[in-house]
C-alpha positions as CSV (number, residue, x, y, z in Angstrom):
1,M,68.6,-17.1,-33.1
2,N,66.4,-18.7,-35.5
3,A,62.9,-19.8,-34.6
4,A,63.2,-23.5,-34.8
5,R,66.5,-23.6,-32.7
6,H,64.3,-21.4,-29.9
7,I,61.6,-23.8,-29.9
8,A,63.7,-26.9,-29.7
9,R,65.3,-25.0,-26.6
10,T,62.1,-24.6,-25.1
11,H,60.6,-28.0,-25.7
12,R,63.9,-29.2,-23.9
13,A,63.2,-26.9,-20.9
14,A,59.7,-28.1,-20.6
15,R,61.0,-32.1,-20.9
16,H,63.4,-31.6,-17.7
17,V,61.2,-29.5,-15.0
18,T,60.6,-31.0,-11.8
19,R,57.6,-33.2,-11.6
20,A,56.0,-30.8,-8.7
21,L,56.1,-27.8,-11.1
22,A,54.8,-29.6,-14.3
23,Y,51.9,-30.6,-12.2
24,R,51.6,-27.0,-11.0
25,C,51.2,-25.8,-14.4
26,R,48.9,-28.4,-15.4
27,N,46.7,-27.1,-12.4
28,G,46.8,-23.5,-13.5
29,L,44.6,-21.0,-12.0
30,I,42.8,-24.2,-9.7
31,A,45.9,-24.5,-7.7
32,A,45.9,-20.9,-6.7
33,A,42.3,-21.1,-5.8
34,V,43.3,-24.4,-3.7
35,E,46.1,-22.2,-1.9
36,H,43.9,-19.2,-1.2
37,G,40.8,-21.7,0.2
38,T,38.3,-20.7,-2.4
39,L,38.7,-24.2,-3.2
40,I,39.1,-27.2,-0.7
41,R,39.6,-30.9,-1.0
42,T,37.8,-33.4,1.0
43,G,40.7,-34.1,3.1
44,D,41.2,-30.3,4.0
45,L,37.7,-30.4,5.1
46,L,38.3,-33.6,7.2
47,D,41.5,-32.0,8.5
48,R,39.7,-28.8,9.9
49,L,36.9,-30.7,11.5
50,G,39.5,-32.7,13.5
51,A,38.7,-36.1,11.8
52,D,41.2,-38.5,12.1
53,L,40.5,-41.2,9.3
54,P,42.9,-43.5,7.8
55,D,43.5,-42.9,4.1
56,G,40.8,-45.5,3.0
57,Q,37.9,-44.0,4.8
58,R,39.1,-40.6,3.5
59,S,38.7,-41.9,0.0
60,W,35.3,-43.3,0.9
61,Y,34.4,-39.8,2.2
62,G,35.4,-38.5,-1.0
63,R,33.1,-40.7,-3.0
64,H,30.1,-39.9,-1.0
65,V,30.8,-36.1,-1.6
66,A,31.2,-36.7,-5.8
67,K,28.0,-38.6,-5.7
68,A,26.2,-36.0,-3.6
69,Y,27.5,-33.6,-6.0
70,R,26.9,-35.2,-9.0
71,A,23.1,-35.3,-7.5
72,T,23.0,-31.6,-7.4
73,H,24.5,-30.6,-10.4
74,L,22.7,-32.7,-13.2
75,G,25.4,-35.5,-13.3
76,N,28.6,-33.1,-13.7
77,D,31.6,-33.8,-11.9
78,A,33.3,-31.0,-9.7
79,V,36.6,-29.7,-10.9
80,R,39.3,-32.1,-10.8
81,F,43.0,-31.0,-9.4
82,W,46.4,-32.8,-9.4
83,A,47.6,-33.3,-5.5
84,Q,50.1,-35.2,-3.8
85,H,49.1,-37.9,-1.5
86,R,49.5,-37.0,2.0
87,T,51.3,-40.7,2.9
88,T,52.7,-41.8,-0.5
89,G,53.5,-38.8,-2.2
90,R,52.2,-40.1,-5.4
91,W,50.7,-37.4,-7.6
92,I,46.8,-38.3,-7.9
93,R,43.5,-36.4,-9.3
94,V,41.2,-35.1,-6.5
95,H,38.1,-33.1,-7.0
96,V,38.1,-29.8,-5.3
97,Y,34.9,-28.0,-3.9
98,Q,33.6,-24.7,-2.8
99,P,33.9,-24.5,0.9
100,T,30.4,-24.0,1.3
101,D,29.3,-26.6,-0.8
102,P,26.4,-28.5,0.4
103,A,27.9,-31.8,-1.2
104,L,30.5,-31.7,1.6
105,Y,28.1,-31.4,4.3
106,T,25.6,-33.9,2.8
107,A,28.3,-36.6,2.7
108,L,29.2,-36.0,6.2
109,S,25.8,-37.3,7.2
110,T,25.5,-39.9,4.6
111,Y,29.0,-41.3,5.3
112,K,28.9,-43.8,8.3
113,A,32.6,-43.0,9.4
114,T,31.6,-39.3,9.6
115,R,28.4,-39.2,10.7
116,H,29.7,-38.5,14.2
117,L,31.0,-35.4,13.3
118,V,27.7,-33.9,12.3
119,Q,26.0,-34.9,15.5
120,A,28.6,-33.4,17.6
121,D,28.0,-30.0,15.6
122,Y,24.2,-30.4,16.2
123,A,24.7,-30.9,20.0
124,E,26.8,-27.7,20.1
125,V,24.3,-25.7,18.7
126,A,21.3,-27.1,20.8
């Protein structure tokens, strides 16, 4: 088979993959890190803490985390990741963070809807 025909077949196959596979390929190693838990989304942290917030408040918490991250990392954004929205199923870009990143916990205390989660943790420690 000549090279042009092989390239054409490869391009045709790449155009007809499922959307989930296409986004998985775009994420690359970041997707593997998210699956293993070395990187987490803000919604994952809220789920672990048991915060049952509506989508609107979850996105505002994510904005607070991004702002805190930029403040501590000289204005740079965190790594972005393609993920499916948990209720609509649409593909969206979200930031992912280290599970121990201080920005996640700073935003918990600065965002009004999640402030109660931090206070409960401090009460358990005392």
